[in-house]
N, CA, C and O atoms as a GROMACS GRO file, in nm:
protein
  448
    1UNK      N    1  25.744  15.437  -0.050
    1UNK     CA    2  25.664  15.491   0.068
    1UNK      C    3  25.816  15.540   0.166
    1UNK      O    4  25.904  15.474   0.222
    2UNK      N    5  25.793  15.678   0.149
    2UNK     CA    6  25.933  15.778   0.177
    2UNK      C    7  25.986  15.790   0.413
    2UNK      O    8  25.908  15.796   0.508
    3UNK      N    9  26.097  15.787   0.412
    3UNK     CA   10  26.089  15.773   0.534
    3UNK      C   11  26.173  15.919   0.602
    3UNK      O   12  26.294  15.941   0.601
    4UNK      N   13  26.102  15.976   0.640
    4UNK     CA   14  26.177  16.131   0.734
    4UNK      C   15  26.268  16.084   0.831
    4UNK      O   16  26.249  15.971   0.875
    5UNK      N   17  26.347  16.138   0.865
    5UNK     CA   18  26.423  16.101   0.995
    5UNK      C   19  26.379  16.238   1.107
    5UNK      O   20  26.366  16.355   1.070
    6UNK      N   21  26.363  16.194   1.232
    6UNK     CA   22  26.304  16.306   1.342
    6UNK      C   23  26.467  16.380   1.338
    6UNK      O   24  26.579  16.333   1.320
    7UNK      N   25  26.410  16.531   1.367
    7UNK     CA   26  26.551  16.602   1.386
    7UNK      C   27  26.476  16.711   1.474
    7UNK      O   28  26.358  16.737   1.450
    8UNK      N   29  26.553  16.779   1.587
    8UNK     CA   30  26.484  16.841   1.638
    8UNK      C   31  26.535  16.967   1.592
    8UNK      O   32  26.655  16.972   1.562
    9UNK      N   33  26.437  17.107   1.577
    9UNK     CA   34  26.436  17.226   1.563
    9UNK      C   35  26.575  17.278   1.540
    9UNK      O   36  26.608  17.315   1.428
   10UNK      N   37  26.676  17.282   1.662
   10UNK     CA   38  26.740  17.385   1.677
   10UNK      C   39  26.853  17.370   1.664
   10UNK      O   40  26.945  17.448   1.690
   11UNK      N   41  26.854  17.215   1.601
   11UNK     CA   42  26.993  17.123   1.549
   11UNK      C   43  26.997  17.188   1.439
   11UNK      O   44  27.099  17.250   1.408
   12UNK      N   45  26.873  17.184   1.350
   12UNK     CA   46  26.822  17.236   1.233
   12UNK      C   47  26.885  17.378   1.205
   12UNK      O   48  26.944  17.394   1.098
   13UNK      N   49  26.874  17.476   1.291
   13UNK     CA   50  26.886  17.572   1.262
   13UNK      C   51  27.040  17.641   1.274
   13UNK      O   52  27.090  17.735   1.212
   14UNK      N   53  27.098  17.549   1.388
   14UNK     CA   54  27.242  17.638   1.385
   14UNK      C   55  27.292  17.519   1.309
   14UNK      O   56  27.411  17.536   1.339
   15UNK      N   57  27.295  17.405   1.230
   15UNK     CA   58  27.374  17.346   1.122
   15UNK      C   59  27.313  17.459   1.005
   15UNK      O   60  27.395  17.445   0.914
   16UNK      N   61  27.247  17.527   0.974
   16UNK     CA   62  27.238  17.593   0.849
   16UNK      C   63  27.320  17.733   0.918
   16UNK      O   64  27.377  17.763   0.813
   17UNK      N   65  27.341  17.780   0.961
   17UNK     CA   66  27.437  17.908   0.986
   17UNK      C   67  27.574  17.870   0.962
   17UNK      O   68  27.640  17.794   1.032
   18UNK      N   69  27.611  17.930   0.855
   18UNK     CA   70  27.737  17.900   0.797
   18UNK      C   71  27.833  18.016   0.893
   18UNK      O   72  27.826  18.136   0.921
   19UNK      N   73  27.944  17.875   0.930
   19UNK     CA   74  28.028  18.022   1.024
   19UNK      C   75  28.155  18.081   0.944
   19UNK      O   76  28.222  17.991   0.894
   20UNK      N   77  28.213  18.240   0.915
   20UNK     CA   78  28.269  18.265   0.907
   20UNK      C   79  28.431  18.218   0.911
   20UNK      O   80  28.485  18.189   1.018
   21UNK      N   81  28.496  18.214   0.796
   21UNK     CA   82  28.628  18.207   0.833
   21UNK      C   83  28.683  18.374   0.838
   21UNK      O   84  28.667  18.457   0.748
   22UNK      N   85  28.743  18.393   0.955
   22UNK     CA   86  28.787  18.515   0.930
   22UNK      C   87  28.976  18.528   0.903
   22UNK      O   88  29.051  18.460   0.972
   23UNK      N   89  29.026  18.617   0.803
   23UNK     CA   90  29.175  18.614   0.802
   23UNK      C   91  29.262  18.671   0.916
   23UNK      O   92  29.246  18.770   0.987
   24UNK      N   93  29.354  18.580   0.909
   24UNK     CA   94  29.407  18.698   1.075
   24UNK      C   95  29.469  18.805   1.012
   24UNK      O   96  29.492  18.799   0.891
   25UNK      N   97  29.500  18.907   1.081
   25UNK     CA   98  29.527  19.001   1.067
   25UNK      C   99  29.700  18.998   1.028
   25UNK      O  100  29.762  18.921   1.100
   26UNK      N  101  29.789  19.077   0.916
   26UNK     CA  102  29.906  19.049   0.911
   26UNK      C  103  29.994  19.015   1.003
   26UNK      O  104  29.988  19.089   1.101
   27UNK      N  105  30.076  18.932   1.010
   27UNK     CA  106  30.124  18.881   1.077
   27UNK      C  107  30.113  18.788   1.196
   27UNK      O  108  30.192  18.700   1.230
   28UNK      N  109  29.967  18.833   1.272
   28UNK     CA  110  29.926  18.785   1.370
   28UNK      C  111  29.856  18.586   1.350
   28UNK      O  112  29.787  18.558   1.251
   29UNK      N  113  29.882  18.499   1.432
   29UNK     CA  114  29.812  18.407   1.382
   29UNK      C  115  29.679  18.372   1.427
   29UNK      O  116  29.629  18.404   1.535
   30UNK      N  117  29.617  18.290   1.318
   30UNK     CA  118  29.499  18.271   1.371
   30UNK      C  119  29.435  18.162   1.499
   30UNK      O  120  29.483  18.067   1.561
   31UNK      N  121  29.319  18.225   1.500
   31UNK     CA  122  29.254  18.205   1.644
   31UNK      C  123  29.212  18.050   1.644
   31UNK      O  124  29.132  18.004   1.563
   32UNK      N  125  29.258  17.998   1.714
   32UNK     CA  126  29.181  17.829   1.759
   32UNK      C  127  29.039  17.822   1.717
   32UNK      O  128  29.004  17.705   1.735
   33UNK      N  129  28.946  17.888   1.673
   33UNK     CA  130  28.831  17.875   1.641
   33UNK      C  131  28.823  17.889   1.502
   33UNK      O  132  28.763  17.808   1.431
   34UNK      N  133  28.884  17.991   1.458
   34UNK     CA  134  28.878  18.004   1.303
   34UNK      C  135  28.974  17.860   1.243
   34UNK      O  136  28.941  17.782   1.154
   35UNK      N  137  29.087  17.860   1.317
   35UNK     CA  138  29.160  17.683   1.254
   35UNK      C  139  29.045  17.582   1.215
   35UNK      O  140  29.030  17.547   1.098
   36UNK      N  141  28.926  17.513   1.366
   36UNK     CA  142  28.909  17.463   1.370
   36UNK      C  143  28.772  17.456   1.227
   36UNK      O  144  28.758  17.361   1.149
   37UNK      N  145  28.688  17.584   1.228
   37UNK     CA  146  28.611  17.599   1.120
   37UNK      C  147  28.639  17.554   0.980
   37UNK      O  148  28.559  17.502   0.902
   38UNK      N  149  28.818  17.592   0.953
   38UNK     CA  150  28.823  17.556   0.870
   38UNK      C  151  28.878  17.448   0.852
   38UNK      O  152  28.900  17.412   0.736
   39UNK      N  153  28.902  17.396   0.923
   39UNK     CA  154  28.964  17.179   0.898
   39UNK      C  155  28.911  17.118   0.881
   39UNK      O  156  28.940  17.021   0.811
   40UNK      N  157  28.734  17.150   0.968
   40UNK     CA  158  28.639  17.060   0.977
   40UNK      C  159  28.539  17.078   0.805
   40UNK      O  160  28.483  16.985   0.745
   41UNK      N  161  28.545  17.224   0.762
   41UNK     CA  162  28.491  17.215   0.648
   41UNK      C  163  28.600  17.166   0.562
   41UNK      O  164  28.563  17.197   0.450
   42UNK      N  165  28.681  17.125   0.554
   42UNK     CA  166  28.822  17.093   0.436
   42UNK      C  167  28.814  16.909   0.466
   42UNK      O  168  28.828  16.839   0.365
   43UNK      N  169  28.799  16.860   0.557
   43UNK     CA  170  28.745  16.726   0.633
   43UNK      C  171  28.637  16.706   0.541
   43UNK      O  172  28.668  16.634   0.445
   44UNK      N  173  28.518  16.748   0.542
   44UNK     CA  174  28.413  16.720   0.466
   44UNK      C  175  28.422  16.743   0.339
   44UNK      O  176  28.383  16.652   0.265
   45UNK      N  177  28.456  16.822   0.300
   45UNK     CA  178  28.512  16.837   0.084
   45UNK      C  179  28.632  16.711   0.110
   45UNK      O  180  28.590  16.623   0.035
   46UNK      N  181  28.728  16.670   0.160
   46UNK     CA  182  28.826  16.554   0.147
   46UNK      C  183  28.754  16.412   0.164
   46UNK      O  184  28.792  16.305   0.117
   47UNK      N  185  28.625  16.440   0.255
   47UNK     CA  186  28.563  16.263   0.260
   47UNK      C  187  28.522  16.271   0.155
   47UNK      O  188  28.611  16.215   0.090
   48UNK      N  189  28.424  16.311   0.064
   48UNK     CA  190  28.388  16.299  -0.055
   48UNK      C  191  28.484  16.290  -0.162
   48UNK      O  192  28.436  16.309  -0.273
   49UNK      N  193  28.619  16.264  -0.156
   49UNK     CA  194  28.693  16.225  -0.248
   49UNK      C  195  28.774  16.336  -0.331
   49UNK      O  196  28.874  16.317  -0.400
   50UNK      N  197  28.706  16.454  -0.306
   50UNK     CA  198  28.736  16.590  -0.370
   50UNK      C  199  28.891  16.618  -0.311
   50UNK      O  200  28.901  16.632  -0.189
   51UNK      N  201  29.010  16.626  -0.392
   51UNK     CA  202  29.126  16.728  -0.366
   51UNK      C  203  29.123  16.844  -0.393
   51UNK      O  204  29.172  16.860  -0.505
   52UNK      N  205  29.083  16.956  -0.338
   52UNK     CA  206  29.033  17.100  -0.405
   52UNK      C  207  29.149  17.158  -0.404
   52UNK      O  208  29.238  17.156  -0.319
   53UNK      N  209  29.140  17.229  -0.539
   53UNK     CA  210  29.290  17.348  -0.532
   53UNK      C  211  29.212  17.487  -0.395
   53UNK      O  212  29.104  17.510  -0.341
   54UNK      N  213  29.316  17.529  -0.398
   54UNK     CA  214  29.288  17.657  -0.317
   54UNK      C  215  29.225  17.760  -0.332
   54UNK      O  216  29.217  17.849  -0.247
   55UNK      N  217  29.155  17.762  -0.477
   55UNK     CA  218  29.074  17.854  -0.577
   55UNK      C  219  28.873  17.752  -0.528
   55UNK      O  220  28.760  17.797  -0.512
   56UNK      N  221  28.924  17.635  -0.523
   56UNK     CA  222  28.769  17.587  -0.498
   56UNK      C  223  28.732  17.506  -0.365
   56UNK      O  224  28.647  17.423  -0.330
   57UNK      N  225  28.855  17.583  -0.304
   57UNK     CA  226  28.795  17.536  -0.116
   57UNK      C  227  28.688  17.656  -0.069
   57UNK      O  228  28.578  17.654  -0.013
   58UNK      N  229  28.801  17.791  -0.134
   58UNK     CA  230  28.661  17.897  -0.038
   58UNK      C  231  28.786  17.956   0.017
   58UNK      O  232  28.771  18.076   0.042
   59UNK      N  233  28.859  17.927   0.034
   59UNK     CA  234  28.940  17.969   0.140
   59UNK      C  235  29.035  18.069   0.106
   59UNK      O  236  29.080  18.044  -0.006
   60UNK      N  237  29.109  18.221   0.180
   60UNK     CA  238  29.229  18.248   0.128
   60UNK      C  239  29.312  18.171   0.123
   60UNK      O  240  29.308  18.070   0.193
   61UNK      N  241  29.414  18.199   0.036
   61UNK     CA  242  29.548  18.131   0.079
   61UNK      C  243  29.606  18.158   0.168
   61UNK      O  244  29.668  18.067   0.221
   62UNK      N  245  29.613  18.304   0.230
   62UNK     CA  246  29.702  18.229   0.310
   62UNK      C  247  29.646  18.188   0.464
   62UNK      O  248  29.721  18.181   0.561
   63UNK      N  249  29.509  18.164   0.470
   63UNK     CA  250  29.452  18.077   0.521
   63UNK      C  251  29.533  17.914   0.540
   63UNK      O  252  29.588  17.850   0.630
   64UNK      N  253  29.509  17.902   0.439
   64UNK     CA  254  29.562  17.729   0.361
   64UNK      C  255  29.686  17.703   0.402
   64UNK      O  256  29.721  17.595   0.450
   65UNK      N  257  29.772  17.818   0.384
   65UNK     CA  258  29.934  17.813   0.394
   65UNK      C  259  29.969  17.815   0.528
   65UNK      O  260  30.060  17.740   0.565
   66UNK      N  261  29.878  17.934   0.661
   66UNK     CA  262  29.879  17.868   0.763
   66UNK      C  263  29.902  17.752   0.828
   66UNK      O  264  30.008  17.710   0.875
   67UNK      N  265  29.774  17.693   0.827
   67UNK     CA  266  29.771  17.511   0.834
   67UNK      C  267  29.835  17.466   0.800
   67UNK      O  268  29.897  17.403   0.886
   68UNK      N  269  29.897  17.443   0.627
   68UNK     CA  270  29.997  17.368   0.624
   68UNK      C  271  30.130  17.416   0.677
   68UNK      O  272  30.225  17.339   0.690
   69UNK      N  273  30.136  17.532   0.704
   69UNK     CA  274  30.294  17.573   0.785
   69UNK      C  275  30.284  17.522   0.935
   69UNK      O  276  30.387  17.510   1.001
   70UNK      N  277  30.151  17.489   0.990
   70UNK     CA  278  30.129  17.481   1.148
   70UNK      C  279  30.175  17.303   1.118
   70UNK      O  280  30.248  17.258   1.207
   71UNK      N  281  30.144  17.219   1.023
   71UNK     CA  282  30.184  17.092   0.971
   71UNK      C  283  30.010  17.058   1.050
   71UNK      O  284  30.026  17.042   1.171
   72UNK      N  285  29.920  17.050   1.025
   72UNK     CA  286  29.787  17.024   0.967
   72UNK      C  287  29.753  16.999   0.891
   72UNK      O  288  29.682  16.899   0.900
   73UNK      N  289  29.761  17.033   0.810
   73UNK     CA  290  29.708  16.986   0.651
   73UNK      C  291  29.857  16.958   0.563
   73UNK      O  292  29.973  16.989   0.592
   74UNK      N  293  29.799  16.889   0.446
   74UNK     CA  294  29.911  16.848   0.328
   74UNK      C  295  29.866  16.920   0.245
   74UNK      O  296  29.746  16.931   0.220
   75UNK      N  297  30.017  17.017   0.154
   75UNK     CA  298  29.961  17.054  -0.003
   75UNK      C  299  30.004  16.988  -0.073
   75UNK      O  300  30.110  16.933  -0.045
   76UNK      N  301  29.936  16.963  -0.204
   76UNK     CA  302  30.004  16.857  -0.289
   76UNK      C  303  30.030  16.978  -0.434
   76UNK      O  304  29.936  17.054  -0.455
   77UNK      N  305  30.125  16.987  -0.505
   77UNK     CA  306  30.130  17.084  -0.623
   77UNK      C  307  30.120  17.024  -0.708
   77UNK      O  308  30.144  16.904  -0.696
   78UNK      N  309  30.090  17.063  -0.804
   78UNK     CA  310  30.030  17.043  -0.951
   78UNK      C  311  30.129  17.053  -1.093
   78UNK      O  312  30.139  16.996  -1.201
   79UNK      N  313  30.195  17.166  -1.018
   79UNK     CA  314  30.332  17.243  -1.066
   79UNK      C  315  30.287  17.302  -1.238
   79UNK      O  316  30.362  17.301  -1.335
   80UNK      N  317  30.168  17.342  -1.236
   80UNK     CA  318  30.109  17.433  -1.371
   80UNK      C  319  29.996  17.544  -1.289
   80UNK      O  320  29.914  17.527  -1.199
   81UNK      N  321  30.024  17.630  -1.347
   81UNK     CA  322  29.915  17.725  -1.334
   81UNK      C  323  29.934  17.849  -1.238
   81UNK      O  324  30.047  17.869  -1.193
   82UNK      N  325  29.834  17.932  -1.204
   82UNK     CA  326  29.875  18.018  -1.056
   82UNK      C  327  29.853  17.924  -0.960
   82UNK      O  328  29.814  17.808  -0.971
   83UNK      N  329  29.902  18.024  -0.811
   83UNK     CA  330  29.945  17.923  -0.692
   83UNK      C  331  29.783  17.896  -0.646
   83UNK      O  332  29.769  17.820  -0.550
   84UNK      N  333  29.679  17.944  -0.701
   84UNK     CA  334  29.540  17.919  -0.604
   84UNK      C  335  29.491  17.813  -0.704
   84UNK      O  336  29.400  17.737  -0.669
   85UNK      N  337  29.565  17.804  -0.868
   85UNK     CA  338  29.529  17.646  -0.884
   85UNK      C  339  29.662  17.549  -0.900
   85UNK      O  340  29.657  17.434  -0.945
   86UNK      N  341  29.740  17.593  -0.871
   86UNK     CA  342  29.828  17.507  -0.853
   86UNK      C  343  29.874  17.432  -0.791
   86UNK      O  344  29.960  17.352  -0.830
   87UNK      N  345  29.799  17.446  -0.612
   87UNK     CA  346  29.832  17.369  -0.494
   87UNK      C  347  29.700  17.335  -0.485
   87UNK      O  348  29.613  17.404  -0.538
   88UNK      N  349  29.674  17.221  -0.415
   88UNK     CA  350  29.583  17.138  -0.386
   88UNK      C  351  29.565  17.060  -0.270
   88UNK      O  352  29.643  16.968  -0.245
   89UNK      N  353  29.454  17.093  -0.184
   89UNK     CA  354  29.464  16.952  -0.053
   89UNK      C  355  29.468  16.834  -0.058
   89UNK      O  356  29.378  16.757  -0.093
   90UNK      N  357  29.621  16.798  -0.007
   90UNK     CA  358  29.610  16.658  -0.011
   90UNK      C  359  29.517  16.554   0.078
   90UNK      O  360  29.462  16.446   0.054
   91UNK      N  361  29.528  16.643   0.193
   91UNK     CA  362  29.454  16.544   0.356
   91UNK      C  363  29.497  16.618   0.450
   91UNK      O  364  29.599  16.686   0.453
   92UNK      N  365  29.408  16.603   0.539
   92UNK     CA  366  29.418  16.662   0.661
   92UNK      C  367  29.527  16.547   0.719
   92UNK      O  368  29.513  16.427   0.696
   93UNK      N  369  29.643  16.605   0.802
   93UNK     CA  370  29.754  16.524   0.873
   93UNK      C  371  29.670  16.500   0.997
   93UNK      O  372  29.571  16.552   1.049
   94UNK      N  373  29.752  16.399   1.022
   94UNK     CA  374  29.686  16.334   1.229
   94UNK      C  375  29.720  16.457   1.320
   94UNK      O  376  29.633  16.472   1.405
   95UNK      N  377  29.807  16.534   1.327
   95UNK     CA  378  29.789  16.700   1.401
   95UNK      C  379  29.676  16.768   1.370
   95UNK      O  380  29.613  16.816   1.465
   96UNK      N  381  29.635  16.785   1.257
   96UNK     CA  382  29.477  16.813   1.247
   96UNK      C  383  29.355  16.771   1.282
   96UNK      O  384  29.260  16.841   1.318
   97UNK      N  385  29.361  16.622   1.268
   97UNK     CA  386  29.212  16.510   1.322
   97UNK      C  387  29.279  16.581   1.505
   97UNK      O  388  29.204  16.677   1.518
   98UNK      N  389  29.322  16.580   1.565
   98UNK     CA  390  29.427  16.550   1.689
   98UNK      C  391  29.331  16.733   1.713
   98UNK      O  392  29.216  16.725   1.756
   99UNK      N  393  29.372  16.836   1.690
   99UNK     CA  394  29.343  16.932   1.680
   99UNK      C  395  29.165  16.960   1.663
   99UNK      O  396  29.100  17.037   1.734
  100UNK      N  397  29.137  16.917   1.605
  100UNK     CA  398  28.962  16.894   1.576
  100UNK      C  399  28.931  16.842   1.700
  100UNK      O  400  28.852  16.904   1.773
  101UNK      N  401  28.991  16.712   1.745
  101UNK     CA  402  28.846  16.643   1.853
  101UNK      C  403  28.952  16.738   1.986
  101UNK      O  404  28.885  16.750   2.088
  102UNK      N  405  29.048  16.780   1.995
  102UNK     CA  406  29.112  16.848   2.128
  102UNK      C  407  28.997  16.987   2.154
  102UNK      O  408  28.959  17.038   2.260
  103UNK      N  409  28.970  17.015   2.039
  103UNK     CA  410  28.919  17.162   2.041
  103UNK      C  411  28.733  17.153   2.090
  103UNK      O  412  28.669  17.233   2.157
  104UNK      N  413  28.694  17.042   2.033
  104UNK     CA  414  28.573  16.953   2.038
  104UNK      C  415  28.547  16.907   2.203
  104UNK      O  416  28.453  16.939   2.276
  105UNK      N  417  28.657  16.825   2.231
  105UNK     CA  418  28.694  16.800   2.415
  105UNK      C  419  28.681  16.895   2.491
  105UNK      O  420  28.631  16.878   2.602
  106UNK      N  421  28.732  17.037   2.440
  106UNK     CA  422  28.754  17.123   2.567
  106UNK      C  423  28.614  17.202   2.550
  106UNK      O  424  28.602  17.303   2.620
  107UNK      N  425  28.530  17.175   2.484
  107UNK     CA  426  28.385  17.251   2.426
  107UNK      C  427  28.349  17.173   2.538
  107UNK      O  428  28.331  17.208   2.655
  108UNK      N  429  28.338  17.026   2.468
  108UNK     CA  430  28.237  16.914   2.603
  108UNK      C  431  28.238  16.969   2.742
  108UNK      O  432  28.139  16.978   2.815
  109UNK      N  433  28.396  17.013   2.779
  109UNK     CA  434  28.415  17.048   2.882
  109UNK      C  435  28.387  17.168   2.969
  109UNK      O  436  28.369  17.175   3.090
  110UNK      N  437  28.387  17.285   2.853
  110UNK     CA  438  28.281  17.436   2.915
  110UNK      C  439  28.171  17.364   2.894
  110UNK      O  440  28.118  17.345   3.003
  111UNK      N  441  28.118  17.321   2.818
  111UNK     CA  442  27.982  17.323   2.853
  111UNK      C  443  27.879  17.178   2.881
  111UNK      O  444  27.824  17.096   2.808
  112UNK      N  445  27.886  17.195   2.984
  112UNK     CA  446  27.833  17.061   3.049
  112UNK      C  447  27.711  17.032   3.003
  112UNK      O  448  27.653  16.931   3.042
   0.00000   0.00000   0.00000
């Protein structure tokens, strides 16, 4: 016998729509919403034990490098291959997890 979970229709449709991560224009910092989307996607990938390369995570190298510069994620170096296959995302640092929680609490406060 199969059991099915009841899911609200609105929840399913919102979860199925991907939110694109936009690249910042040269020299401009990423917007907080774009950082949030990227960090949540990376968190989900890392949850399953995968340490993706820059190519495997699907983000442009500039986005990942900006997250690393801000101290939100930690990159590892395989020391071989081109940049997209050389660097792997090791983990989301505590500052990255704090950023996710902060953004969620701000949204909850604005949308009662």
